[in-house]
C-alpha positions as CSV (number, residue, x, y, z in Angstrom):
1,M,198.5,307.1,151.8
2,E,199.6,310.1,153.9
3,E,203.3,309.0,153.4
4,N,202.8,309.0,149.7
5,V,201.4,312.5,149.8
6,K,204.3,313.6,151.9
7,L,206.8,312.2,149.4
8,H,205.1,314.0,146.5
9,E,205.1,317.3,148.4
10,E,208.8,316.9,149.2
11,A,209.6,316.1,145.6
12,K,207.7,319.2,144.4
13,R,209.4,321.4,147.0
14,F,212.9,320.0,146.0
15,A,212.2,320.6,142.3
16,R,211.1,324.1,143.1
17,L,214.2,324.8,145.1
18,L,216.6,323.4,142.4
19,V,215.0,325.3,139.6
20,S,214.6,328.5,141.6
21,E,218.4,328.4,142.2
22,I,219.1,328.0,138.5
23,K,216.9,331.1,137.8
24,L,218.4,333.1,140.6
25,Y,222.0,332.6,139.5
26,N,221.3,332.9,135.7
27,E,218.7,335.7,135.4
28,A,220.2,337.2,132.2
29,Q,220.5,333.8,130.5
30,V,217.0,333.0,131.5
31,A,215.7,336.2,129.9
32,L,217.6,335.5,126.7
33,G,216.6,331.9,126.7
34,R,212.9,332.7,127.0
35,E,213.2,335.2,124.2
36,N,215.2,332.9,121.9
37,K,213.4,329.7,123.1
38,D,216.7,327.9,123.9
39,L,216.7,327.8,127.7
40,F,217.9,324.2,127.9
41,E,220.8,324.9,125.5
42,R,221.9,328.0,127.4
43,L,221.6,326.4,130.9
44,K,222.2,322.7,130.1
45,D,225.0,322.2,132.6
46,D,223.0,323.7,135.5
47,I,219.8,321.9,134.5
48,E,221.6,318.5,134.2
49,R,223.3,319.0,137.5
50,S,220.1,319.9,139.2
51,R,218.2,317.0,137.5
52,K,220.8,314.6,138.7
53,M,220.4,315.9,142.3
54,Y,216.7,315.5,142.0
55,M,216.9,312.0,140.7
56,E,219.3,311.0,143.5
57,R,217.2,312.5,146.3
58,V,213.6,311.8,145.2
59,S,212.1,308.3,145.7
60,P,212.2,306.3,142.5
61,K,208.5,305.5,142.7
62,I,207.8,309.3,142.7
63,V,210.2,309.9,139.8
64,S,208.6,307.1,137.7
65,A,205.1,308.4,138.4
66,T,205.6,312.1,137.9
67,N,207.9,314.7,136.3
68,Y,207.9,317.5,138.9
69,F,211.4,318.6,137.8
70,Y,210.3,319.2,134.2
71,E,207.0,320.8,135.4
72,E,209.0,323.2,137.5
73,L,211.4,324.0,134.6
74,V,208.4,325.0,132.5
75,K,206.7,327.0,135.3
76,T,209.7,328.8,136.8
77,L,212.4,329.0,134.1
78,A,210.2,329.1,131.0
79,G,207.5,331.3,132.5
80,G,204.8,328.6,131.7
81,D,205.9,328.3,128.0
82,P,207.3,324.8,127.4
83,S,208.6,325.9,123.9
84,A,210.9,328.4,125.7
85,L,213.0,325.4,126.9
86,G,213.9,324.6,123.3
87,T,213.8,321.3,121.4
88,D,216.8,319.6,123.1
89,I,215.1,319.2,126.6
90,L,214.6,315.8,128.1
């Protein structure tokens, strides 16, 4: 059980790191994307690249049971507003 908790924590931490980097390097686009509710469209390449890294590094059983990457996109990039990601996400 403890190993499972550790895997979940690592997945959350990695998702947070990946999404924080997207935000850090694209602050102006994040602000515009939140305002226009089209974050995914504006940052599609960065989001897809980071999602791929997440899927490659995180255990498949964690990926199939959760969606920490998406949760972090909503929390960090979209400021808690899923609609700010736009309609093309996932």
